[in-house]
N, CA, C, O and the ligand as a Tripos MOL2 file, in Angstrom:
@<TRIPOS>MOLECULE
protein
  245   243    62     0     0
PROTEIN
NO_CHARGES

@<TRIPOS>ATOM
      1 N          15.4870    1.1120  -33.6610 N.3       1 MET1
      2 CA         14.6320    0.8690  -32.4990 C.3       1 MET1
      3 C          14.5070   -0.6240  -32.2570 C.2       1 MET1
      4 O          14.3390   -1.4020  -33.1960 O.2       1 MET1
      5 N          14.5880   -1.0150  -31.0070 N.am      2 ALA2
      6 CA         14.4290   -2.4340  -30.6540 C.3       2 ALA2
      7 C          12.9830   -2.8530  -30.8610 C.2       2 ALA2
      8 O          12.0480   -2.1580  -30.4610 O.2       2 ALA2
      9 N          12.8250   -3.9970  -31.4920 N.am      3 VAL3
     10 CA         11.5030   -4.5040  -31.8380 C.3       3 VAL3
     11 C          11.3580   -5.9230  -31.2830 C.2       3 VAL3
     12 O          12.3190   -6.6900  -31.3500 O.2       3 VAL3
     13 N          10.1930   -6.3050  -30.7370 N.am      4 PRO4
     14 CA         10.0210   -7.6650  -30.2390 C.3       4 PRO4
     15 C          10.2250   -8.6930  -31.3590 C.2       4 PRO4
     16 O           9.7650   -8.5090  -32.4860 O.2       4 PRO4
     17 N          10.9250   -9.7770  -31.0160 N.am      5 LYS5
     18 CA         11.2190  -10.8080  -32.0190 C.3       5 LYS5
     19 C           9.9960  -11.6690  -32.3050 C.2       5 LYS5
     20 O           9.7460  -12.0710  -33.4410 O.2       5 LYS5
     21 N           9.2310  -11.9450  -31.2270 N.am      6 ARG6
     22 CA          8.0880  -12.8400  -31.3740 C.3       6 ARG6
     23 C           6.8150  -12.1390  -30.8920 C.2       6 ARG6
     24 O           6.8530  -11.2650  -30.0250 O.2       6 ARG6
     25 N           5.6950  -12.5480  -31.4770 N.am      7 LYS7
     26 CA          4.3840  -12.1140  -30.9910 C.3       7 LYS7
     27 C           4.1670  -12.7100  -29.6080 C.2       7 LYS7
     28 O           4.3850  -13.9050  -29.4090 O.2       7 LYS7
     29 N           3.7280  -11.8670  -28.6190 N.am      8 SER8
     30 CA          3.4750  -12.4230  -27.2860 C.3       8 SER8
     31 C           2.1410  -13.1410  -27.2820 C.2       8 SER8
     32 O           1.1410  -12.6380  -27.7950 O.2       8 SER8
     33 N           2.1440  -14.3420  -26.6840 N.am      9 SER9
     34 CA          0.9550  -15.1910  -26.6880 C.3       9 SER9
     35 C          -0.1660  -14.5800  -25.8630 C.2       9 SER9
     36 O           0.0770  -13.7030  -25.0340 O.2       9 SER9
     37 N          -1.3710  -15.0300  -26.0800 N.am     10 ARG10
     38 CA         -2.5390  -14.5950  -25.2940 C.3      10 ARG10
     39 C          -2.2750  -14.7870  -23.8060 C.2      10 ARG10
     40 O          -2.6020  -13.9300  -22.9860 O.2      10 ARG10
     41 N          -1.6750  -15.9340  -23.4740 N.am     11 SER11
     42 CA         -1.3760  -16.2620  -22.0710 C.3      11 SER11
     43 C          -0.4370  -15.2160  -21.4720 C.2      11 SER11
     44 O          -0.6870  -14.7130  -20.3760 O.2      11 SER11
     45 N           0.6580  -14.8830  -22.1970 N.am     12 LYS12
     46 CA          1.6300  -13.9040  -21.6970 C.3      12 LYS12
     47 C           0.9900  -12.5290  -21.5630 C.2      12 LYS12
     48 O           1.2850  -11.7980  -20.6180 O.2      12 LYS12
     49 N           0.1110  -12.1700  -22.5060 N.am     13 GLN13
     50 CA         -0.5980  -10.8910  -22.4280 C.3      13 GLN13
     51 C          -1.4730  -10.8370  -21.1830 C.2      13 GLN13
     52 O          -1.5320   -9.8230  -20.4880 O.2      13 GLN13
     53 N          -2.1580  -11.9600  -20.9150 N.am     14 LYS14
     54 CA         -3.0480  -12.0400  -19.7520 C.3      14 LYS14
     55 C          -2.2610  -11.9630  -18.4450 C.2      14 LYS14
     56 O          -2.6810  -11.3030  -17.4940 O.2      14 LYS14
     57 N          -1.1040  -12.6520  -18.4090 N.am     15 ILE15
     58 CA         -0.2670  -12.6450  -17.2010 C.3      15 ILE15
     59 C           0.2240  -11.2270  -16.9270 C.2      15 ILE15
     60 O           0.2180  -10.7710  -15.7840 O.2      15 ILE15
     61 N           0.6540  -10.5230  -18.0000 N.am     16 ARG16
     62 CA          1.1230   -9.1430  -17.8470 C.3      16 ARG16
     63 C          -0.0250   -8.2410  -17.3770 C.2      16 ARG16
     64 O           0.1640   -7.4160  -16.4830 O.2      16 ARG16
     65 N          -1.2160   -8.3960  -17.9780 N.am     17 ALA17
     66 CA         -2.3790   -7.5820  -17.6180 C.3      17 ALA17
     67 C          -2.7740   -7.8000  -16.1600 C.2      17 ALA17
     68 O          -3.2160   -6.8720  -15.4840 O.2      17 ALA17
     69 N          -2.6100   -9.0470  -15.6760 N.am     18 ALA18
     70 CA         -2.9810   -9.3750  -14.3020 C.3      18 ALA18
     71 C          -2.1310   -8.6070  -13.2940 C.2      18 ALA18
     72 O          -2.5850   -8.3220  -12.1860 O.2      18 ALA18
     73 N          -0.8830   -8.2670  -13.6800 N.am     19 SER19
     74 CA         -0.0030   -7.5390  -12.7590 C.3      19 SER19
     75 C          -0.4280   -6.0790  -12.6140 C.2      19 SER19
     76 O           0.0140   -5.4000  -11.6880 O.2      19 SER19
     77 N          -1.2890   -5.5810  -13.5270 N.am     20 HIS20
     78 CA         -1.7750   -4.2030  -13.4350 C.3      20 HIS20
     79 C          -3.1100   -4.1160  -12.6970 C.2      20 HIS20
     80 O          -3.7100   -3.0470  -12.5940 O.2      20 HIS20
     81 N          -3.5580   -5.2530  -12.1880 N.am     21 ARG21
     82 CA         -4.8280   -5.3120  -11.4780 C.3      21 ARG21
     83 C          -4.7470   -4.5090  -10.1730 C.2      21 ARG21
     84 O          -3.6780   -4.3980   -9.5720 O.2      21 ARG21
     85 N          -5.8770   -3.9550   -9.7430 N.am     22 TRP22
     86 CA         -5.9200   -3.2160   -8.4830 C.3      22 TRP22
     87 C          -5.8000   -4.1890   -7.3200 C.2      22 TRP22
     88 O          -6.4230   -5.2510   -7.3130 O.2      22 TRP22
     89 N          -4.9850   -3.8080   -6.3300 N.am     23 HIS23
     90 CA         -4.8420   -4.6020   -5.1140 C.3      23 HIS23
     91 C          -5.2260   -3.7350   -3.9280 C.2      23 HIS23
     92 O          -4.9690   -2.5310   -3.9220 O.2      23 HIS23
     93 N          -5.8440   -4.3470   -2.9230 N.am     24 ALA24
     94 CA         -6.1670   -3.6260   -1.6970 C.3      24 ALA24
     95 C          -4.8740   -3.1950   -1.0170 C.2      24 ALA24
     96 O          -3.9070   -3.9570   -1.0060 O.2      24 ALA24
     97 N          -4.8320   -1.9670   -0.4370 N.am     25 PRO25
     98 CA         -3.5910   -1.5170    0.1950 C.3      25 PRO25
     99 C          -3.1930   -2.4180    1.3520 C.2      25 PRO25
    100 O          -4.0350   -2.8880    2.1170 O.2      25 PRO25
    101 N          -1.8780   -2.6480    1.4620 N.am     26 LYS26
    102 CA         -1.3610   -3.4880    2.5370 C.3      26 LYS26
    103 C          -1.3600   -2.6940    3.8410 C.2      26 LYS26
    104 O          -0.9330   -1.5400    3.8880 O.2      26 LYS26
    105 N          -1.8490   -3.3400    4.8940 N.am     27 LEU27
    106 CA         -1.9250   -2.6690    6.1920 C.3      27 LEU27
    107 C          -0.8730   -3.2320    7.1300 C.2      27 LEU27
    108 O          -0.7310   -4.4470    7.2680 O.2      27 LEU27
    109 N          -0.1340   -2.3340    7.7770 N.am     28 ASN28
    110 CA          0.7930   -2.7220    8.8430 C.3      28 ASN28
    111 C           0.1420   -2.3740   10.1720 C.2      28 ASN28
    112 O          -0.7820   -1.5620   10.2190 O.2      28 ASN28
    113 N           0.6160   -2.9840   11.2530 N.am     29 SER29
    114 CA          0.0850   -2.6310   12.5660 C.3      29 SER29
    115 C           0.9390   -1.5130   13.1690 C.2      29 SER29
    116 O           2.1640   -1.5070   13.0480 O.2      29 SER29
    117 N           0.2560   -0.5680   13.8220 N.am     30 CYS30
    118 CA          0.9320    0.5810   14.4420 C.3      30 CYS30
    119 C           1.8520    0.0990   15.5690 C.2      30 CYS30
    120 O           1.4650   -0.7410   16.3810 O.2      30 CYS30
    121 N           3.0820    0.6440   15.6090 N.am     31 SER31
    122 CA          4.0460    0.2170   16.6330 C.3      31 SER31
    123 C           3.6660    0.7580   18.0070 C.2      31 SER31
    124 O           4.1250    0.2360   19.0230 O.2      31 SER31
    125 N           2.8320    1.7990   18.0510 N.am     32 ASN32
    126 CA          2.4460    2.4100   19.3300 C.3      32 ASN32
    127 C           1.1580    1.8150   19.8920 C.2      32 ASN32
    128 O           1.1180    1.4150   21.0550 O.2      32 ASN32
    129 N           0.0920    1.7530   19.0640 N.am     33 CYS33
    130 CA         -1.1980    1.2820   19.5750 C.3      33 CYS33
    131 C          -1.6330   -0.0410   18.9540 C.2      33 CYS33
    132 O          -2.5700   -0.6620   19.4560 O.2      33 CYS33
    133 N          -0.9810   -0.4970   17.8720 N.am     34 GLY34
    134 CA         -1.2870   -1.8080   17.3020 C.3      34 GLY34
    135 C          -2.4460   -1.8460   16.3320 C.2      34 GLY34
    136 O          -2.8250   -2.9250   15.8780 O.2      34 GLY34
    137 N          -3.0270   -0.6920   15.9970 N.am     35 SER35
    138 CA         -4.1330   -0.7010   15.0420 C.3      35 SER35
    139 C          -3.6010   -0.8050   13.6170 C.2      35 SER35
    140 O          -2.4490   -0.4580   13.3530 O.2      35 SER35
    141 N          -4.4440   -1.2840   12.6950 N.am     36 ALA36
    142 CA         -4.0330   -1.4750   11.3040 C.3      36 ALA36
    143 C          -3.9340   -0.1230   10.6010 C.2      36 ALA36
    144 O          -4.9020    0.6370   10.5670 O.2      36 ALA36
    145 N          -2.7520    0.1760   10.0360 N.am     37 VAL37
    146 CA         -2.4700    1.4650    9.4190 C.3      37 VAL37
    147 C          -1.7190    1.1940    8.1130 C.2      37 VAL37
    148 O          -0.8260    0.3470    8.0970 O.2      37 VAL37
    149 N          -2.0570    1.8980    6.9970 N.am     38 PRO38
    150 CA         -1.2670    1.7330    5.7840 C.3      38 PRO38
    151 C           0.1710    2.2290    6.0090 C.2      38 PRO38
    152 O           0.3930    3.1310    6.8160 O.2      38 PRO38
    153 N           1.1500    1.6410    5.2950 N.am     39 SER39
    154 CA          2.5380    2.0550    5.4630 C.3      39 SER39
    155 C           2.7390    3.4870    4.9560 C.2      39 SER39
    156 O           2.0460    3.9230    4.0360 O.2      39 SER39
    157 N           3.6830    4.2160    5.5540 N.am     40 HIS40
    158 CA          4.0280    5.6080    5.2400 C.3      40 HIS40
    159 C           2.8870    6.5750    5.5520 C.2      40 HIS40
    160 O           2.8030    7.6530    4.9640 O.2      40 HIS40
    161 N           2.0000    6.1830    6.4880 N.am     41 ILE41
    162 CA          0.8590    7.0120    6.8730 C.3      41 ILE41
    163 C           0.8970    7.1750    8.3940 C.2      41 ILE41
    164 O           1.1470    6.2120    9.1180 O.2      41 ILE41
    165 N           0.6470    8.4080    8.8800 N.am     42 VAL42
    166 CA          0.5600    8.6380   10.3180 C.3      42 VAL42
    167 C          -0.6440    7.8850   10.8630 C.2      42 VAL42
    168 O          -1.7200    7.8980   10.2650 O.2      42 VAL42
    169 N          -0.4520    7.2190   12.0170 N.am     43 CYS43
    170 CA         -1.5360    6.4400   12.6070 C.3      43 CYS43
    171 C          -2.7160    7.3460   12.9380 C.2      43 CYS43
    172 O          -2.5450    8.3000   13.6970 O.2      43 CYS43
    173 N          -3.9190    7.0840   12.3920 N.am     44 PRO44
    174 CA         -5.0540    7.9570   12.6680 C.3      44 PRO44
    175 C          -5.6160    7.8170   14.0760 C.2      44 PRO44
    176 O          -6.3330    8.7070   14.5350 O.2      44 PRO44
    177 N          -5.3140    6.7340   14.7680 N.am     45 SER45
    178 CA         -5.9030    6.5320   16.0920 C.3      45 SER45
    179 C          -5.0380    7.0990   17.2140 C.2      45 SER45
    180 O          -5.5780    7.5190   18.2370 O.2      45 SER45
    181 N          -3.6950    7.1250   17.0540 N.am     46 CYS46
    182 CA         -2.8430    7.6890   18.1180 C.3      46 CYS46
    183 C          -1.9650    8.8360   17.6320 C.2      46 CYS46
    184 O          -1.3600    9.5250   18.4540 O.2      46 CYS46
    185 N          -1.8760    9.0650   16.3090 N.am     47 GLY47
    186 CA         -1.1500   10.2240   15.7920 C.3      47 GLY47
    187 C           0.3650   10.0960   15.8250 C.2      47 GLY47
    188 O           1.0600   11.1120   15.8290 O.2      47 GLY47
    189 N           0.9020    8.8700   15.8490 N.am     48 THR48
    190 CA          2.3610    8.7050   15.8550 C.3      48 THR48
    191 C           2.8370    8.2100   14.4980 C.2      48 THR48
    192 O           2.0950    7.5690   13.7550 O.2      48 THR48
    193 N           4.0910    8.5210   14.1930 N.am     49 TYR49
    194 CA          4.7430    8.0110   12.9910 C.3      49 TYR49
    195 C           6.1770    7.7010   13.3500 C.2      49 TYR49
    196 O           6.8840    8.5720   13.8570 O.2      49 TYR49
    197 N           6.6350    6.4620   13.0960 N.am     50 LYS50
    198 CA          7.9750    5.9780   13.4390 C.3      50 LYS50
    199 C           8.2850    6.2230   14.9170 C.2      50 LYS50
    200 O           9.3780    6.6720   15.2630 O.2      50 LYS50
    201 N           7.3080    5.9230   15.7910 N.am     51 GLY51
    202 CA          7.5170    6.0210   17.2270 C.3      51 GLY51
    203 C           7.5510    7.4280   17.7700 C.2      51 GLY51
    204 O           7.8970    7.6250   18.9350 O.2      51 GLY51
    205 N           7.1980    8.4250   16.9570 N.am     52 ARG52
    206 CA          7.2480    9.8210   17.3520 C.3      52 ARG52
    207 C           5.8440   10.4040   17.1920 C.2      52 ARG52
    208 O           5.1690   10.1290   16.2000 O.2      52 ARG52
    209 N           5.3880   11.2290   18.1910 N.am     53 LYS53
    210 CA          4.0630   11.8260   18.1050 C.3      53 LYS53
    211 C           4.1120   12.9740   17.1120 C.2      53 LYS53
    212 O           4.8790   13.9190   17.2920 O.2      53 LYS53
    213 N           3.2950   12.8980   16.0620 N.am     54 VAL54
    214 CA          3.3630   13.8570   14.9670 C.3      54 VAL54
    215 C           2.1570   14.7950   14.9860 C.2      54 VAL54
    216 O           2.3070   16.0070   14.8310 O.2      54 VAL54
    217 N           0.9610   14.2330   15.1760 N.am     55 ILE55
    218 CA         -0.2540   15.0380   15.1760 C.3      55 ILE55
    219 C          -1.0600   14.7370   16.4250 C.2      55 ILE55
    220 O          -0.9520   13.6560   17.0030 O.2      55 ILE55
    221 N          -1.8740   15.7090   16.8400 N.am     56 GLU56
    222 CA         -2.8100   15.5040   17.9340 C.3      56 GLU56
    223 C          -4.1140   14.9380   17.3430 C.2      56 GLU56
    224 O          -4.6760   15.4960   16.4000 O.2      56 GLU56
    225 N          -4.5730   13.8370   17.9090 N.am     57 VAL57
    226 CA         -5.8120   13.2240   17.4290 C.3      57 VAL57
    227 C          -6.9500   13.6910   18.3160 C.2      57 VAL57
    228 O          -6.9230   13.5110   19.5340 O.2      57 VAL57
    229 N          -7.9630   14.3000   17.6800 N.am     58 ALA58
    230 CA         -9.1140   14.8090   18.4310 C.3      58 ALA58
    231 C          -9.9400   13.6280   18.9560 C.2      58 ALA58
    232 O         -10.2610   12.7040   18.2070 O.2      58 ALA58
    233 N         -10.2730   13.6690   20.2280 N.am     59 GLU59
    234 CA        -11.0880   12.6110   20.8270 C.3      59 GLU59
    235 C         -12.5690   12.8800   20.5400 C.2      59 GLU59
    236 O         -13.0660   13.9790   20.7870 O.2      59 GLU59
    237 N         -13.2580   11.8810   20.0220 N.am     60 ILE60
    238 CA        -14.6780   11.9980   19.7570 C.3      60 ILE60
    239 C         -15.4390   11.3880   20.9480 C.2      60 ILE60
    240 O         -15.4080   10.1770   21.1710 O.2      60 ILE60
    241 N         -16.1210   12.2610   21.7050 N.am     61 ALA61
    242 CA        -16.7850   11.8090   22.9370 C.3      61 ALA61
    243 C         -18.2040   11.3270   22.6600 C.2      61 ALA61
    244 O         -18.9070   10.9120   23.5820 O.2      61 ALA61
    245 ZN         -1.2460    4.0600   16.5940 Zn       62 ZN62
@<TRIPOS>BOND
     1     1     2 1
     2     2     3 1
     3     3     4 2
     4     3     5 am
     5     5     6 1
     6     6     7 1
     7     7     8 2
     8     7     9 am
     9     9    10 1
    10    10    11 1
    11    11    12 2
    12    11    13 am
    13    13    14 1
    14    14    15 1
    15    15    16 2
    16    15    17 am
    17    17    18 1
    18    18    19 1
    19    19    20 2
    20    19    21 am
    21    21    22 1
    22    22    23 1
    23    23    24 2
    24    23    25 am
    25    25    26 1
    26    26    27 1
    27    27    28 2
    28    27    29 am
    29    29    30 1
    30    30    31 1
    31    31    32 2
    32    31    33 am
    33    33    34 1
    34    34    35 1
    35    35    36 2
    36    35    37 am
    37    37    38 1
    38    38    39 1
    39    39    40 2
    40    39    41 am
    41    41    42 1
    42    42    43 1
    43    43    44 2
    44    43    45 am
    45    45    46 1
    46    46    47 1
    47    47    48 2
    48    47    49 am
    49    49    50 1
    50    50    51 1
    51    51    52 2
    52    51    53 am
    53    53    54 1
    54    54    55 1
    55    55    56 2
    56    55    57 am
    57    57    58 1
    58    58    59 1
    59    59    60 2
    60    59    61 am
    61    61    62 1
    62    62    63 1
    63    63    64 2
    64    63    65 am
    65    65    66 1
    66    66    67 1
    67    67    68 2
    68    67    69 am
    69    69    70 1
    70    70    71 1
    71    71    72 2
    72    71    73 am
    73    73    74 1
    74    74    75 1
    75    75    76 2
    76    75    77 am
    77    77    78 1
    78    78    79 1
    79    79    80 2
    80    79    81 am
    81    81    82 1
    82    82    83 1
    83    83    84 2
    84    83    85 am
    85    85    86 1
    86    86    87 1
    87    87    88 2
    88    87    89 am
    89    89    90 1
    90    90    91 1
    91    91    92 2
    92    91    93 am
    93    93    94 1
    94    94    95 1
    95    95    96 2
    96    95    97 am
    97    97    98 1
    98    98    99 1
    99    99   100 2
   100    99   101 am
   101   101   102 1
   102   102   103 1
   103   103   104 2
   104   103   105 am
   105   105   106 1
   106   106   107 1
   107   107   108 2
   108   107   109 am
   109   109   110 1
   110   110   111 1
   111   111   112 2
   112   111   113 am
   113   113   114 1
   114   114   115 1
   115   115   116 2
   116   115   117 am
   117   117   118 1
   118   118   119 1
   119   119   120 2
   120   119   121 am
   121   121   122 1
   122   122   123 1
   123   123   124 2
   124   123   125 am
   125   125   126 1
   126   126   127 1
   127   127   128 2
   128   127   129 am
   129   129   130 1
   130   130   131 1
   131   131   132 2
   132   131   133 am
   133   133   134 1
   134   134   135 1
   135   135   136 2
   136   135   137 am
   137   137   138 1
   138   138   139 1
   139   139   140 2
   140   139   141 am
   141   141   142 1
   142   142   143 1
   143   143   144 2
   144   143   145 am
   145   145   146 1
   146   146   147 1
   147   147   148 2
   148   147   149 am
   149   149   150 1
   150   150   151 1
   151   151   152 2
   152   151   153 am
   153   153   154 1
   154   154   155 1
   155   155   156 2
   156   155   157 am
   157   157   158 1
   158   158   159 1
   159   159   160 2
   160   159   161 am
   161   161   162 1
   162   162   163 1
   163   163   164 2
   164   163   165 am
   165   165   166 1
   166   166   167 1
   167   167   168 2
   168   167   169 am
   169   169   170 1
   170   170   171 1
   171   171   172 2
   172   171   173 am
   173   173   174 1
   174   174   175 1
   175   175   176 2
   176   175   177 am
   177   177   178 1
   178   178   179 1
   179   179   180 2
   180   179   181 am
   181   181   182 1
   182   182   183 1
   183   183   184 2
   184   183   185 am
   185   185   186 1
   186   186   187 1
   187   187   188 2
   188   187   189 am
   189   189   190 1
   190   190   191 1
   191   191   192 2
   192   191   193 am
   193   193   194 1
   194   194   195 1
   195   195   196 2
   196   195   197 am
   197   197   198 1
   198   198   199 1
   199   199   200 2
   200   199   201 am
   201   201   202 1
   202   202   203 1
   203   203   204 2
   204   203   205 am
   205   205   206 1
   206   206   207 1
   207   207   208 2
   208   207   209 am
   209   209   210 1
   210   210   211 1
   211   211   212 2
   212   211   213 am
   213   213   214 1
   214   214   215 1
   215   215   216 2
   216   215   217 am
   217   217   218 1
   218   218   219 1
   219   219   220 2
   220   219   221 am
   221   221   222 1
   222   222   223 1
   223   223   224 2
   224   223   225 am
   225   225   226 1
   226   226   227 1
   227   227   228 2
   228   227   229 am
   229   229   230 1
   230   230   231 1
   231   231   232 2
   232   231   233 am
   233   233   234 1
   234   234   235 1
   235   235   236 2
   236   235   237 am
   237   237   238 1
   238   238   239 1
   239   239   240 2
   240   239   241 am
   241   241   242 1
   242   242   243 1
   243   243   244 2
@<TRIPOS>SUBSTRUCTURE
     1 MET1         2 RESIDUE 1 A MET
     2 ALA2         6 RESIDUE 1 A ALA
     3 VAL3        10 RESIDUE 1 A VAL
     4 PRO4        14 RESIDUE 1 A PRO
     5 LYS5        18 RESIDUE 1 A LYS
     6 ARG6        22 RESIDUE 1 A ARG
     7 LYS7        26 RESIDUE 1 A LYS
     8 SER8        30 RESIDUE 1 A SER
     9 SER9        34 RESIDUE 1 A SER
    10 ARG10       38 RESIDUE 1 A ARG
    11 SER11       42 RESIDUE 1 A SER
    12 LYS12       46 RESIDUE 1 A LYS
    13 GLN13       50 RESIDUE 1 A GLN
    14 LYS14       54 RESIDUE 1 A LYS
    15 ILE15       58 RESIDUE 1 A ILE
    16 ARG16       62 RESIDUE 1 A ARG
    17 ALA17       66 RESIDUE 1 A ALA
    18 ALA18       70 RESIDUE 1 A ALA
    19 SER19       74 RESIDUE 1 A SER
    20 HIS20       78 RESIDUE 1 A HIS
    21 ARG21       82 RESIDUE 1 A ARG
    22 TRP22       86 RESIDUE 1 A TRP
    23 HIS23       90 RESIDUE 1 A HIS
    24 ALA24       94 RESIDUE 1 A ALA
    25 PRO25       98 RESIDUE 1 A PRO
    26 LYS26      102 RESIDUE 1 A LYS
    27 LEU27      106 RESIDUE 1 A LEU
    28 ASN28      110 RESIDUE 1 A ASN
    29 SER29      114 RESIDUE 1 A SER
    30 CYS30      118 RESIDUE 1 A CYS
    31 SER31      122 RESIDUE 1 A SER
    32 ASN32      126 RESIDUE 1 A ASN
    33 CYS33      130 RESIDUE 1 A CYS
    34 GLY34      134 RESIDUE 1 A GLY
    35 SER35      138 RESIDUE 1 A SER
    36 ALA36      142 RESIDUE 1 A ALA
    37 VAL37      146 RESIDUE 1 A VAL
    38 PRO38      150 RESIDUE 1 A PRO
    39 SER39      154 RESIDUE 1 A SER
    40 HIS40      158 RESIDUE 1 A HIS
    41 ILE41      162 RESIDUE 1 A ILE
    42 VAL42      166 RESIDUE 1 A VAL
    43 CYS43      170 RESIDUE 1 A CYS
    44 PRO44      174 RESIDUE 1 A PRO
    45 SER45      178 RESIDUE 1 A SER
    46 CYS46      182 RESIDUE 1 A CYS
    47 GLY47      186 RESIDUE 1 A GLY
    48 THR48      190 RESIDUE 1 A THR
    49 TYR49      194 RESIDUE 1 A TYR
    50 LYS50      198 RESIDUE 1 A LYS
    51 GLY51      202 RESIDUE 1 A GLY
    52 ARG52      206 RESIDUE 1 A ARG
    53 LYS53      210 RESIDUE 1 A LYS
    54 VAL54      214 RESIDUE 1 A VAL
    55 ILE55      218 RESIDUE 1 A ILE
    56 GLU56      222 RESIDUE 1 A GLU
    57 VAL57      226 RESIDUE 1 A VAL
    58 ALA58      230 RESIDUE 1 A ALA
    59 GLU59      234 RESIDUE 1 A GLU
    60 ILE60      238 RESIDUE 1 A ILE
    61 ALA61      242 RESIDUE 1 A ALA
    62 ZN62       245 GROUP 0 **** ****
């Protein structure tokens, strides 16, 4: 079994741990209406995905 040659320093451990930190999801703008939408998600305001209407969005009056 492969074994680490050197003990990883406190600094390297901290740098590695920092990469597992939670990040806020990145938002893209909708190509149809321009609202902020997470990637790979149907736009909740207009119901389109990749320029195609996928779902009907109920209007709240
Ligand atoms: Zn949209």
